[in-house]
N, C-alpha and C positions, 0 to 999 in steps of 0.2 A: 504494500500500500504506500509506504514512504517513497519507494522508487517510482511508482506510478505518479504520485503527487509531484515529485521532483521533475519528472519529464513533462508533465502537464504544465507546470509552472514555467519551464523553459520555453515550451511551445507558445504559451500565451504571451510571454515576454517578447519572443521573437516576432509574433504576429503584431503585437502592439508597436514594436519598433519599426517594422516594415510599413505599418499603416501610417505612422508619423512621417516616415521618409517619403512615402508615396504621395503625400499631400503636395510637396514641392521639393525637388532634388537640386534645384539651382542654388549656387552659392556665389558670392561676390569674389572677384579676383582669384579665380580657380581654374585650373586646367582640367578640362573634361577627360575622364578616363576612357571614353569611347572614341569612335571615329572622328568626332568633332575636335578632339585634342591633337590630331595629327599635325605635325609641323609647328606646334606651339612649343616654346622653350620656357622661359620664365612666365609665370602666370601674368596675364595682362593686368595693367593697373587702370582701374576704373573708379572714379570718385562717386559715381551714381550708386546709391545704396538701396538694397532690397531688404535690409534687416528689419525685422519687427520683434522677434523674440529668439531665444536660444533655439537652434535647429541642429538636429543630428542627421547627417547623411551616412547611411550604411552602404558600403560598396565592397567590391572585391574582384578577384580575377581567378581564372582557372585555365590551365594550359596542359596540353598533352602532345607528345611527339612520337612519331614512328621513325626509327633510325635504321638506316642501311648504309653503314660505313665500313670501309676496309682500310687497314694500315700496314705499313712496312717500314723497316729500317735496314741498315747495312752493318749493324753492330754484331760482332762475333761472340759477345759475352752476354747480351740481353735479348731475350725472346719476348716479342710483343704478344699481347693478348689477342687471341683469334676472335674477332668481333662477329656476333651474329646479327640477325635482322629481327627486330622486335620493338615493342613499345618501351619508352622510358617511364620512370615514375611520374605520375601526374603531380603537378605542383599547383599550389593555391595560395592566394593572398586574402587577407581581410583588411579593409580600410574603414577607418572612422574619421570623418571630416565634420567638424562642429563649428558652426557660427556662434561664437561665445558672446560677442558684442558687436556693435556697429563698427566695422573695420578691423575686427579681431577674429582670426580663424585658427583652429587647431587641426593638425593632420597627424594621424597615427596609422602606421602600416605594420601588420603582423604577418609573418610567413607561416602559413598553416602547415605546409609541407614543402620541402625543397630537396635537391639532390644531396646536399651536405647534411641537412638536419631533417629527419623525417618527422620530428615533433614540432609543435608550434613554438615560435619565439618571436619577440618583437624586433623588427628591423630598426625602427626609430620613428621619431616624430618631431614636430616643431610647432611653435606659435608664430603666425604671420600677422604683423601689425601694419595696417594701411591707414589707420586713423588713430588719433590720441583722444578721442571723445570720452573715453573712460576716465580721463583725468578731469576734464570739464568739456562741455559741448563746444566744439569749434576750436579746441586748444591746438595751436600751431597748425591750423588748417592750411595756411598758405605754403608752409614747408611740407606738410604731409601730402599735399596734392601731388607731389612728385617723388616722395620718399617711401620706402618700405623697410621694415625691420623683421628679420627672421631669427629666432632663437630656439635651440633645441639640440637633441642628439639626432642629427639629420644628415641627409645626403648632401655633401658639400658641392657647391656650384663652381667647380673647376671645369672649364671647357664646355662645349655644347654636345659632345658625343653622348654624355650620360642621359640627355633628354631623348635620344633615339635608340637607346639600348633596351633590352628586356631586363626588367627588374623581377627576377624569379618568375612568378606567373603573369605579371603585368607585361604582356608581349604585344599588345595591340598597336602601339606606336612605333614598333620596330618593323620596318618592311622586310627584314631578313630574319632568319632563325638565330644565327650566332651573333654575338657581340664582337667588339674589336679585339685584335690580338693583344695589344697593350691596353688593357681595359681600365681607364681612369675612372674609378668609382670607389668612394669610401664614405663611411658614416661616422662622424666624430662630433663631440659636444662643442658647440661654438655659436657664433653669431655672425650674421651678414647684414650689411646696410646697403640699400639700393637707391639709385637715382634714376627715375624713368620719366622721360619727357620727350614727346614728339618724335619717337623713334630712337632717341639716344638712350644708352644704357651704361651705367657705371655701378660697380659693386666692389666693396672691400669687406673682407671677413677674417676671422681668426678662430682657430679651434685649439683644443688642448692636445691634439696629436694622438689621442688614444682611440682605438676601436673598441676594446674591452676596458671598461672603466674600473679603476681601482685607486687606492691611495698609498700603495706600497712602493712603487717605483718612481718616487718623486724626483730623483736626480737623473733618471735615465731617459726621460722624454721631454722634448721641448715643444712649445706651441708651433702650430702651422699657420702660415699666413697666405691668403689668396686674394686675387683681385681679377676683375673682368671689366673690359671696356668695349663697346661696340655700337652698331647702328642697325636697326631693323625697321624696314618701311615697306608698306604696300603702296608702291608708287602709282599703280593703276589697277583696274579690275583684273588685268591679265598678268601683272608682273609684281613680284615681291623680292626684295634683296635684303640679306643680312650678312654682316661681317663682324666677328668678335675676336678679341685676343684675351687670353687668360694666363695668369701667373700663379704658381704655387711654390712656396718655399718652406722648408723645415730644416732646422739646424741639425737635429739628431733624434734617433729613437733606438737606443741600444737595447731596449727591453725585447721588442719583437720586430722591429723594423718599421719604416715609414709605410703606411698602408695604402698610399694612393693607387698602386697597381695590384694590391692583394686584398682589398677591403671587401670584396664580394664574398659573403659567407653562404650564398645560395648555391653557386656552382655554375659551370658552363653548360652549353647546350650539346656539345659533342662528347657524349658520355664515354669514358674509359679509353679515349684515344691517347696515344703515347704513354701507355702503361704496360707493364709486363713483369718478368722475373729475371734476376741476374743469375750468375753461375752458381750461387749458393742456394737458390730457390727463394730468395727474399723478394718481396714485391717492391718495385720501383716505378717511378713515373710522376706525372703531373698532378695526380689526385683529382679532387673535385673541380679544380680549375683547369682541366685538360684543354689543350689547344690554345692557351693563353701564355703570355710571357710576362714574368715579373722580373724587372731588371735588378732587383735586390740592392737598392741604394738606401742605406740606413743613415748616412750622415751627410750633412751639407748638401742636401738635395734641393735643386731648383729645376722646375719644369715649366715650360710655356707651351701653349697651344693656340693655333690660329684656325678659325673655322669659317670658311665661306659657305653661304647657302643662297640659292636663288630658285625661284619657281616661276616659270612662264607657262601660263595655262596649265596643261597637265604634266609638263616636264619639269623635274626638279633635280638639283644637284646639291650634294653635301660633301664637304671635304674636311680632312684633318691634316694639319702640318704641326708636328709636335717634336720637341726635344727635351730630354731629361738628363741632367748631370748630377753626379753625386759619388759617394764613396761607401764602401763597406769597411768596418773597423779594421785597420791595419793594411788597407790596400790603397792604391792610387785612384784618382778620380777617373770615372768612366762615363761615357756618353752613349745614350740610346736615342734613336730617331724613329718616328713613326709617320707614315704617309698613308692616307686613305682617300679614295674618291668613289662616290656612288652616284649612279644615275638612275632615276626612277621615272617611269611614265605611267600616269594614272589616267584611266579613261572609263567609258561606260556611264551608266546612270549615276550621277553624283560622284563620279570618279571612284566607283566601288570595285574596280578591277585595276591591277597594276602589274607591270613587268619591270625588272631592274637588274642591275649588276653592280658589283663592288670589287675593287682591287685594294688590298690592304697589305702593306709591307712594313716590317720592323727590322732594324739592324742595330747592333751594338756590341759591346765588349763584355765577355764573361769575366768572372773573378779570376779565371785561369789565364786571362790575357788573350784568349781566342776571340777574333772578330767573327760574328755569326750573323745570319740573316734568315728571316722567316717570311714567306710570301703566301698570301691566301687569295683565292679567286672564288667569287660567289655569283651564282645566278639565282634569281628569285621570281616567283609569281604569287600573287595574292588575290583573294576574292572576299570582299565584305558581304557576307550573306545578309547581315543586318548591320546597323551601326555598332552593335555590341559583339558580333561574331565574325572572326577572321580566320580563313583557311589559307595556309601558306605551303609552298613547296620550294625547297632550296637545294641546289647542287653546290657542293663545296669541295675545293681542292686546296690543300695546304702542304707546303714543302719546307723542310728545314735544311739549311745549307751551311757548310763549313764547321759543323760541330765536331769537337775532338773525338778521337778514338776512345771507345768505352762509355761515351755518353749515350743515353737512351735515344736522343734525337739525332745521332749520327746517321746521315742519309735518310732521315725520317720523312715520312709523308702519310697523309690520310686523305681519302676522298670518298664521295658517294652522295646519297640523297637523304634528306631529312624532311619529313612532313610534320606540320604543326597546326593544331587547332587552338585558337586563343579566344577566350571570352573575357570581357571586362565590362563592368557596369558601375 
């Protein structure tokens, strides 16, 4: 009886919450999680308010892939896993977005399941402040007309690539299945201050440099600083242009490393590539971040990224030009470069179908001193069955060049087809 009562209570509470959210799901200064949010980057700044009372928007995402990949390398000491064809673990997100006050919004995302964690855990969240009316009505309104403040344990706004990547189950805004090779994404406690005016964008931010929060390694981690400047304008009904430059700097993180390229705890889309066993039978490889490259820069790291974007009618281009410099304790400074260009053509009723291609290249120096390169080529096709449901098909081919003898990536490559169904609401 107690169990029945408990489940009944849960169901009633859920129906009540859904009923509340069904009344109105629109929020101010908010990026829509469905097709309407495609090619949005920072949430638009709008001084017009729809706030009347506290409002909770319950949303989420669910994604499933069918993977058919093959891999190979030329190492004589490491045998790669023989990959089969089947479905990956279904991933899911739960989002809570709450209008707390006029111009104040909270976001919280929980990963319900992911490749790396099959159990639920919080990705992070933030408070976004677009007005200061909670101090007094109209307080600093001339200033806040163009300013925004974000505070929380949140996805840090370095570069524009993280707006087009899949965030665990949230894959609707990514026209491809996989993310970038050098995947700039991390969640750290910090604050960001924005200036948004007539297409111009400026942002400065600071974080505590920690992915996993604690108070015990106080001398091993330094703050991270980031900044962004750019211009984004719809110049006509047919043409939109955006160009941004971003900067990230962290003095050191001797505890676990700087997380900019290793902050994704959910995992990559190419399951179990570049993994196998060495001569002793021990498992080796890239783990849940398979197919990505972490340059492993723990000290004096500075990275910058330039992102051009344009859209003319149904044709769009997005690019990445990125350089990261830094050290690992006891080693010399090393440099890593990333270049990516993707071309997407959207057509059909409301641009609900698209075709696209991406070339992504990363090169840099390993701690061994070897200069290596990784190239990836992707072809994609997608169909929005509704604004909340996207079907994708991607062909991917990735090759590792100049890796040293005995490394699992020596002569490494993988290629094949991945199908993905993505739902977001």
